[in-house]
GUMI-673257 format. One record per residue (C-alpha): x, y, z; residue in three letters. Coordinates in steps of 0.001 Angstrom, whole numbers, plus 500000, padded with zeros to 6 digits. Layout:
N
XYZALA ...
//
This chain:
760
459671477794491605MET 462148475854489606VAL 465175477236491306SER 463361476073494882ASN 463160472269493220GLN 465509469339495531LYS 467906467734494190LEU 468747466024497319PHE 469389466147501206SER 472395465758503403VAL 471162465189507027GLY 468769467710507745ASN 469925470049504468PHE 468366469908501583ASP 470206470751498370PHE 468057472611495873ARG 468576473997492363LEU 469412477505493522GLN 472152476275495749HIS 473815474839492234LEU 473590478192490760LEU 475089479818493754VAL 477870477492493582ILE 478133478059489822GLY 478237481908490058VAL 480838481780493125LEU 482832479173491172ALA 482808481819488127LEU 483722484246490046SER 486700482797491409VAL 487924481364488459SER 487896484916486790ILE 489457486323489486SER 492556483836489020MET 492832484275485575MET 493041488056485485ILE 495092488034488640ARG 497700485616487201SER 498183487475483919THR 501895488848484730PRO 502961485038484908MET 503290485702481137THR 506465487522481598TYR 507830485337484403GLY 507645483755487722PHE 508280486253490213GLU 507282488248493167LEU 506052491581492244PHE 506801495376493538GLU 508698495891496366PHE 507533494738499671ASP 506799491267498624PRO 510392490582499144PHE 511193491743502499PHE 507524489747503418ASN 509117486374501768PHE 512351487188503718ARG 510233487424507037ALA 508308484363506352THR 511576482532505147GLU 512857483506508927TYR 509715482082510332ILE 510165478549509000LEU 513786478542509226GLU 513881480044512590ASN 510721479728514541GLY 508138482114515801THR 509854482923518942ASP 512762484242516846ALA 510981485873515004TYR 509309488265517768PHE 512747488938518963ASN 514221489669515320TRP 516046492687515462MET 516907493050511733ASP 520526494180511232GLU 520332494369507693LYS 517949496998507680SER 518031501105507956TRP 521901500817508825HIS 523104501318511485PRO 519747501301513637PHE 518450498125512737GLY 514552497382512626ARG 512620495343514964ASN 510829493135512270VAL 507474491998514406SER 507223496081515616GLU 506948497534512343THR 505560494661509731SER 502323492975509082GLN 502812490010511521VAL 499297488245510414THR 501198488039506776LEU 504093486352507982HIS 502724483997510102LEU 499708483117508112THR 501928482219505050ALA 504636480133507403ALA 501651478581508995SER 500088477233505394LEU 503563476303503555TYR 503725472943505525PRO 500427472234504412ILE 499813473424500822PHE 503469473625499470ASN 503264470676497549PHE 506833470427496801GLY 507563473945496072SER 510169476325497552SER 509078479200499819VAL 509526482036497425TYR 507296480277494576ASP 504709479489497336PHE 504562483530498481THR 504491484124494395ILE 501019481650494573LEU 499345482736497977LEU 498132486289497186PRO 496821484661493742LEU 494521482054495934VAL 493714484294498783ILE 492708487266496489GLY 490160485026494339SER 488861483143497554LEU 487685486769499026THR 484789486722495830SER 483246484211498242ILE 484083486064501435VAL 482727489139500122ILE 479428487104498684PHE 478782486291502480ALA 478930489951503409PHE 476636491520500767VAL 474764488482501134ARG 474008489561504632VAL 473444493261503631LEU 470959492962500646GLY 470130489435499925GLY 471761486077498171THR 471305487795494381THR 473274490923495984ALA 476372488607497056GLY 476651487054493796LEU 476635490106491862PHE 478947491310494527ALA 481154488807493823ALA 481204489150490420LEU 482010492712490469ILE 484528491950493049PHE 486094489769490593SER 486901492015487508ILE 487474495283489822SER 490520497028488636VAL 491705498658492119PRO 491422495335493564ILE 492919492604491535PHE 496035495159490704THR 496919495189494201ARG 496620490998494507GLY 497954489490491216LEU 500505487080491405VAL 503272487377493185GLY 501374490527495121TRP 502837488752498663PHE 501647492246500329LYS 499206493089502774SER 496026494079500872GLU 495045490429499554PRO 495090489007502928LEU 494046492221504844GLY 491119492301502599LEU 490206488793503081PHE 490234488906506924PHE 488065492472507024ALA 485339490926504651PHE 484993487881506870LEU 485203490090510059ALA 482851492484508518MET 480456489407507285TYR 480408488258510771LEU 479693491603512527PHE 476896492400510370VAL 475422488869510783SER 475885488706514514GLY 474039492362514463ILE 471310491681511797LYS 469780488580513971PHE 469406488279517817ASN 470157484528518240LYS 471618484522521743GLY 475023482702521665LYS 475459482003518175ILE 475625485896517553SER 477677486638520603LEU 480177484131519129ILE 479982485700515857LYS 480638489185516986LEU 483700487641518932ILE 485153486374515938PHE 484383489269513888ALA 486721491049516321GLY 488976488387515669PHE 489266488595512386PHE 489483492184512007LEU 492451492500514306SER 493867489838512075LEU 493162492067509095GLY 494397495023511119LEU 497664493312511650SER 498062492048507954ALA 496964495651506694TRP 497180498904508191GLY 494835500219505512GLY 491682498054507112ILE 491840501039510099LEU 489177502137507239PHE 486226499419508242PHE 486595500955511740LEU 485039504115510706ILE 481668503109509114PRO 481570500711512284ILE 481700503932514928VAL 479079505595512393LEU 477133502452512981PHE 477183502276516476TYR 476532506133517108PHE 473102505257514827SER 472174501995516301LEU 470354503394519798PRO 468064505965517134PHE 466426502640515638PHE 467228499526517445LYS 466289500065520603ASN 463440497783521058LYS 465539495430523588ASP 468593494766525381ASN 470527493083522392PHE 472680495722521198ILE 473691496712524983MET 475733493202524891TRP 476323492826521120ALA 478245495852520480ALA 480486495534523288PRO 481052491893522648ALA 482607493209519360PHE 484675496015520510SER 486296494120523436ILE 487208491005521007SER 489021493422518836LEU 490717495149521385ILE 491871492351523279LEU 493072490215520205PHE 494566493733518526SER 496761493837521975LEU 498393490367520629ILE 500542492023518466PHE 503107494870518724GLU 501816496842515679ARG 498282496819516249THR 498328497195519789SER 500013500813519018THR 496474501539516834PHE 494078500462519516ILE 495893501470522617ILE 495839505090520904GLY 493281506882518517TYR 491803503364516846ALA 490893502824520951GLY 489554505651521433LEU 487270505522518317ALA 485831502239519032ILE 485312502470522700LEU 483855505933522615LEU 480584504910520591PRO 480361501548522261THR 480102503145525818VAL 477453505549524324PHE 475285502372523006ILE 475450501167526785ILE 474682504902528275ILE 471903505334525551SER 470240502348526289GLY 470319503103530092ILE 469324506882529291VAL 466312505184526801MET 464990502756529530LYS 464441505818532072PHE 462963508273529432SER 459754508505528664SER 458651507391524777GLU 458496511170523299PRO 461753512044524882THR 464193509011524184LYS 465359510218521128ILE 465780513734522242ARG 467682512613525148ASN 469909510072523124CYS 470835512665520721ALA 472134515224523785ILE 474088511988525261VAL 475565511793521391LEU 476344515492521397PHE 478515515035524880SER 480378511993523156PHE 481515513578520204ILE 482385516602522352ALA 484307514293524729SER 486268512792521795GLY 487152515998520219VAL 488551517253523905GLY 490657514209524523ILE 492339514400520831LEU 492999518104521206ASN 494138517459524772SER 496812515649523176GLY 496246512374525615ALA 495696510273522582ILE 498363510585519631GLY 496867511341516220LEU 497589508749513411PRO 500410508925511222SER 500651511069508252PHE 499311508837505725ARG 496457507999507808TYR 495201511412508435LEU 495713512178504367ASN 493027509368504268ALA 490415511316505871VAL 491911514871504872ASN 492615514441500788PRO 493708518173501203PHE 496987516760503116LEU 498685515161500432THR 500347518554498801SER 502055519000502314GLN 504466516198502457ASP 507027515916499307SER 508060512344500534LEU 504141511138500318THR 503896512696497121ASP 506838511074495422SER 505332507643495630VAL 503630506934492745ALA 500470505043494489GLU 499978508177496756HIS 499383510313493600MET 496167511986494301THR 493293510464492164THR 491435512336489593ASN 487711512020487982ILE 489234510622484678THR 491215507850486560LEU 488352507074488876SER 486041506516486233PHE 488402504353484384THR 488694502108487353PHE 484678502185488240LEU 483438502785484504SER 479924501404483883VAL 479426500068487642PHE 479170503613488631LEU 475493503455486953ILE 474528500426489239PHE 476041502179492235ALA 473908505400491855ILE 470696503020491428ILE 471795501507494497GLY 472535504683496549ILE 468839505744495019TRP 466928502644496397PHE 468747502671500020LEU 467898506252500474PHE 464099505844498627SER 460951505830501239ARG 459572503185499078LYS 459476499365500780THR 462252497481499785ILE 463326494021500928ASN 466173495574503450LEU 465989495930507021LYS 466986499406508365THR 469996498386510023ASP 471475496818507162MET 470476499558504995ARG 472250502170507197ILE 475366499655507600PHE 475341499576503774ALA 475258503417503133ILE 477786504150506017PHE 480094501788504101THR 479891502837500729SER 479768506441501329ILE 483078506692503702VAL 484683504192501370ALA 484279506608498248ILE 485250509361500314TYR 488578508136501521VAL 489595506729498013SER 489807510153497009SER 492845511021498888ALA 495315508764496542PHE 495348506186494134ILE 496242503790496369ARG 493149504287497847LEU 490359503693494985GLU 490741500048496225LEU 488150501186498606PHE 485773503004496159ALA 485358499626494537SER 484566498322497645VAL 481611501145498045GLY 480603500527494093ILE 480106496673495045ILE 477986497046497569ILE 476113500112496188LEU 475972498119492888GLY 475262494840494006SER 472200495884495901ILE 471027498234493512GLY 471036495557490635LEU 469218493003493002THR 466602495480493660ILE 465912496880489665LEU 465869493078489107THR 463355492079491596GLN 461064495085490632LYS 461526493923486614ILE 460814490363487420PHE 458062490656489672THR 455916492698487115GLN 453117490200485584ASN 453539491979481986LYS 456456493351480540GLN 458036490065479165ASN 459840492009476703PHE 461706494032479491THR 462376490725481514LYS 464215489238478017LEU 466204492560477469ILE 467317493449481278PHE 469645490389481977PRO 471113490898478032ILE 471550494499479272ALA 473134493555482347ILE 475593490941480900ILE 476232493826478172ILE 477441496161480660LEU 479231493740482737PHE 481662492607479455ILE 482130496468478379ILE 484827497641480495PRO 486684494665480484VAL 486793494559476501THR 486509498148475743MET 488441500396474772PRO 490898498064472853GLU 493767499827474471ASN 492463500451477791ASN 490574497557479148THR 490094496721482115TRP 492033493215481746LEU 495229495605480572GLY 495552496436484011TRP 496760493596484807ALA 498903492819481938ASP 502464493866483009PHE 505767492534484033SER 506773491620487796PRO 508781494797489094SER 512129492893489494ILE 511994492318485684LEU 510804495384484445SER 512770497709487002GLY 509607499091488462GLY 510191501294485124SER 507705502649482797SER 508297500073480164PHE 505714497748481857THR 505675494992479162HIS 509179494718479293PHE 511298491965481082ALA 514734491506481858THR 517305490081484117ASP 519324492933485016ASP 518008493747488400TRP 518659489703489061LYS 521924489792487693ASP 523192493054489689ALA 522048491960493179THR 523666488218492567LEU 526510490299491756TRP 526430492017494963ILE 525979488896496840LYS 529112486951494933GLN 531743489698495290ASN 531155492027498298THR 531892490944501639PRO 528859490126503720GLU 529056493020506139ASP 529015495364503034THR 526456498413503183VAL 524804499633500018ILE 523141502929499575ALA 520353503354496788SER 517082505089496883TRP 514379503172499299TRP 512643501847496374ASP 515165499247495888TYR 516217498387499538GLY 513963495448499816TYR 515340493922496741TRP 518954494285497653ILE 518624492959501174THR 516383490027500332THR 518204488821496933LEU 521998490182497819SER 521859489720501505GLU 523516492708502095ARG 522549495849504562THR 520842498438503332THR 520519502394504782LEU 516741502928503426VAL 513903500702502254ASP 510365500413501605ASN 509172500429505262ALA 509976503809505477THR 510577503720509066LEU 512651506881509322ILE 511670509807507418ASP 514810511956507670TRP 517232508938506509GLN 515333508872503539ILE 515252512570502909LYS 519182512604503911LYS 519553509889501206MET 517927511953498411ALA 520231515117499585PHE 523099512512498864THR 522179512063495556LEU 521032515669494978ILE 524220517466496217THR 527599517719495130THR 529537514355494817PRO 532250515796497350ASP 529392516042499778ASN 528097513107498758SER 531191511361499553TRP 531758512965503075GLN 528188511968504198ILE 528422508351502639LEU 532027507413503385SER 532091508752507057SER 531314506463510013ASN 527961506748511756TYR 529645508234514794THR 531367511219512648GLU 529620514662512778ASP 528799515711509113ILE 527112518770509556SER 529043520766507967SER 528375518887504572TYR 524607518391505355LEU 524036522105506376GLY 522094523322509779ASN 519428524688507500GLU 518653521292505642ASN 519169519491509195ILE 516814521492510903LEU 514435520985507528LYS 514824517326508420PHE 513470517629511868GLY 516947517058513763GLY 518938519710516090GLU 522348521179515235LEU 525130519060516776GLU 526110522004518982SER 522854522610520646GLU 522686518470520537PHE 525661518081522924ASN 525124521039524917LYS 521979520100526219THR 522680516600526674TYR 525806517401528645LEU 523923519632531056GLU 520806517028531289LYS 522920513889532187PHE 526426515485533233GLY 528261513030530520VAL 528578513265526735PRO 526157511092524396CYS 527702507310523909GLU 525740505869520835GLN 523779502841521374ILE 521719501167518462PHE 518638499141519076LYS 520742496002517960HIS 523067496524520601GLU 520279497706523246ALA 518611494406522522GLN 521609492417523610LYS 522316494709526639LEU 518636495236527722ASN 518934498820527942VAL 517198501583526167GLY 518928502753522895GLU 520439506304522510GLU 521647507474518815SER 522994510920519850CYS 521532512990517254ASN 521768510740514403PRO 520587513193511377ILE 524546514567512217THR 526260511446511685LYS 527667509874508709GLY 525797506808507075MET 528682504608506529ASP 528084502906503175ALA 530563500864501070ASP 528655501058497703TYR 526142503309495914LEU 524034501796493759LEU 521865503807491266ILE 519054502802488172TYR 518505503819485199VAL 515595503357482634ALA 516257504507479122ALA 515726503748475556GLU 518488503110473083ARG 517929504431469543ILE 519660504063466383TYR 519588506665463501THR 519704505973460010GLN 523357506051458238ASN 524712505336461635SER 526226503152464457ASN 526467505305467329VAL 523482504424469573PRO 521584507183471009PHE 519542507564474112TYR 516494509025475758THR 516042508599479394LEU 512993509265481661GLU 512016505700481726GLY 511040505746485437GLY 514482504924487222GLY 516320507107489348ASP 516937509874486605GLU 513263510588486571SER 513010511220490340LYS 515705514025490280LYS 512467516638490931THR 511672514553493989TRP 515041514121495142PHE 515449517943495247ALA 511810518625496843LYS 512962515982499491ILE 516074517398500358SER 515408520818500274ASN 517366521783497243HIS 515956524219494870GLN 514248522599491985VAL 514705524924489169SER 518275524629489722LYS 518020521117488789MET 515288520724485779VAL 514436522957483035GLU 510826524652483442ASN 509517521684481667ASP 510011520146485511ASN 511474516571483573ILE 514489518002481330THR 517839518147483644PRO 519387521326483711SER 523274522045482802LYS 524066522212486559TYR 522371519113487433TYR 524573516991484730MET 527896518352485622GLU 527281519141489627ASN 524852516864491282SER 526144513231492384THR 523129511448490472LEU 524090513488487068GLY 527562512878487531MET 526797508821488486LEU 524651508749485421THR 526759507488482450PRO 525088509332479858PHE 525438513512478648THR 523359515219476613ILE 524185515360473017PHE 521455517372471112LYS 518013518691472022TYR 515305517539469304VAL 512363519149468714GLU 509777516155468216PRO 507636516950465495ASN 510124518070462975THR 513165516229464148GLY 515373519497464355ARG 518250519370466632THR 519431522243469236PHE 522464522985471372ASP 520359524613473845GLU 517327523530475494TYR 514038525699475052SER 510475524789475651ASN 509189521369473724GLY 512809520012473218LEU 513525516747474025ILE 517154515803474994PRO 519036512846473635VAL 521819511396475222TYR 525266509615474320VAL 526880507186477002ASP 529477508795478954ASP 530919507258481971LEU 532464510108484427LYS 533345508086487213PHE 535927505536486770LYS 539140506139487999ASP 539823504351491476PRO 542796506590492183GLU 541145510235491901ASN 537233509907491858ASP 535098509836494736PRO 533148507024493392PHE 534144504456490526TYR 532273502173488505LEU 532544498287489509VAL 529549496891487848TYR 527163497969485071ALA 524240495180484246SER 523897493418480751PRO 521471496101479506SER 524150498895479519PHE 526871496922477289TYR 524492494887474686ASN 523916497087471691GLN 520385496228471036GLN 517562498943470271ALA 514804499464472594GLY 513977499620476472PRO 516923499393478777LEU 516792498717482589SER 520146499278483876MET 522016498772487151VAL 524841500834488271PHE 527051500064491397ILE 529810502412492270TYR 532593501737495022LYS 532341504808497404ILE 536431505054497350ASN 537875505041500934PRO 541003506298499530ASP 539498509328498272TYR 540962512913498830ASN 539035515500498354PRO 540526518893497867LEU 
//
């Protein structure tokens, strides 16, 4: 064949024309991926979303202070007054990898710019790694199809855009590299080479786990694969040492990092150890079983191991995963936690959205699953066929929990679709006749690849990369809008507040404030303390006097009367009187508060003395409002529509999270603020706008009272501005609030929490 023609040799390796084709397709895949992922750069060269700002800060900390300091870093600017043990609660591998690569590949750029480009490069190079992984499963052609599908997959590239210095790009890179080494080591019994591959597979999967907790997904198909191995790969002793080699490697390397060690010592370790021991015991059982009873005896062992695993979990000896991990394997849990539901990326997915993300590649996947389950002879080893089925089906199932996990559906579609296309291609081109079909087939495949990228006009796949970095849009719904309001606001904080200032805000903005302003925050995107977030939601939605008492009180002062006993219990706390009584009876002395940063210095265990009932000790309160300014004919007075994705759009969630009655805060459309909210809630009073009229969209008629279908129109109205008499007073409003231009507005308002306020 022409494709097998030798071009030149390097040592013992013959470089053939087919290798040139492989290199060309991989280069095309990487190039396409880089072009799509770089789209947000047209709006500005910035980090994306929220978490990347903390990851940049952590990387910079390593470069400035060293690795030892990083592993002993108690970040006192996060989660005031408790602090944050960074290495224990972070994606350590992401920070260490970036800090290691920066001195080598920075090419004169700043750390900030380097972390903007790193996910673009790593995410695009993952095309090559997934080629290697799928190539082992289904052959070289399947690997090439997989690389191409990967490069244009919406759920994957949207979580790896330029500036997306978060968990997923590096986590997926290491995970796919680990999967390649794992399946390659299992597929071919090559002694020492297989052993080395399996050990490195465990190493890279542990790195992937440390980079992104979602990589735990890959353990599920591995566990299922382990339980199935003795039933079809039992001809020799190979799997009896191959599986333990991988498992031991994964466990040992995972113990290096604090965060992954909690996984591996608990449920993840149990999940990988039980099937590993099962493989060893079933191998021994089969050796001493007659041929007709091997499968039966192995099935009995399997049943006993599954029962043992269930029993261990039910006994409580091994802790269960956190809610969001349980949610991934049980999508019905989503509606049970308002805090989880409030995160946009945790929104439950639906068929329409799934089809939008997967589009015509579903056709290829259906073909692939049909061939994999078919009894007809196909050029795939049984073990690789089973691993592909397990990985794909589990991936598609897990993706049904919420939108963020649609990424795994893409992984399943990539595997099934590439294998399906490969087998179909082989069957068509091995026919002696049907030349017309051979001509039409590649044209049809190319068209199917192009369709989702270019159609429909207003909702192409490329459009999912076309939006501005969050720091420029404020994370609002105005995705094609860019402004420096947030950068100006954080700079103002940095230049105009004392270094020990504590800023209160909703948790979305915590990383921006800490990183760009270098000031301390109460909550941030790490979501480490659920009750602290719920308490923050409560302060935003309760009355201004209550909020002032909670926010201004020192973290040693009891604020139970302002928070309410019912809410303290609802947030998972204990009533102050009960706590003090129990503590005194148990230890004989009153509780003395020692927080994490103090405990670390004193080398003692920390004791925060029922912190839910204590003040938040804040100095400023920041809110963010996204709106649109409108001018009517014959009038220079601007009107505004809100609900642009800022704090004003989150009032329903604030009410749910903080145990408030939602119907008291919003009208029956679940969006329009009620009169009570506007006049009695802290956020309503801090929002410098008042409803002027309610408008009927179709006719333009205005009304003084709300009814179904009407939209509120606002005028600007600053309520808190008196430093002598108000609990909060405005000290800064970002430029968009003052300019007179029509269109989208991204407005940051910073209020001083008045230390001299005297509530009646």
